N, C-alpha and C positions, 0 to 999 in steps of 0.2 A: 101258607103263610109261615107256619112253624118251621118248615124246611128252610125257608129263606133266612129266618132268624138264626137257625142253627149254623148255616153256612157263614153268615156274617160273624157270629161269635167265634167260630173256628178260625176264620181269617184273622180276627183280632188277636186270638190266642197265639197264632203262628207269628204274627207281627210282633207281639209283645215278647215272645220267646227270642226272636231275632234281635230285637232291641236290647234285651237283657244279655244275650250271648255275645254280642259284638264287643262291649267293653271287657268282658271276661276273656275273649279270644285275644284282644289286643294286649291285655295284661299278661296272659300266658305267653304270648309270642315274645313280648318284651323281656320277661323273666328268662325264657329259653335263650334268647339272644345274649343276655347277661351271663347266663350259665356257660354258654358256648365260648364266649370271649374270655371268661375266667379260666377255661380249660387250656387255652393256647399258651 
């Protein structure tokens, strides 16, 4: 039973990390794009 709970919690953690990472990634990519276009 504990093992199953651990697995579920790990899965939630991973999902939360991804949900958090996505906006950050989009923001970084956007800033990188602005930086690159400013260099031209």
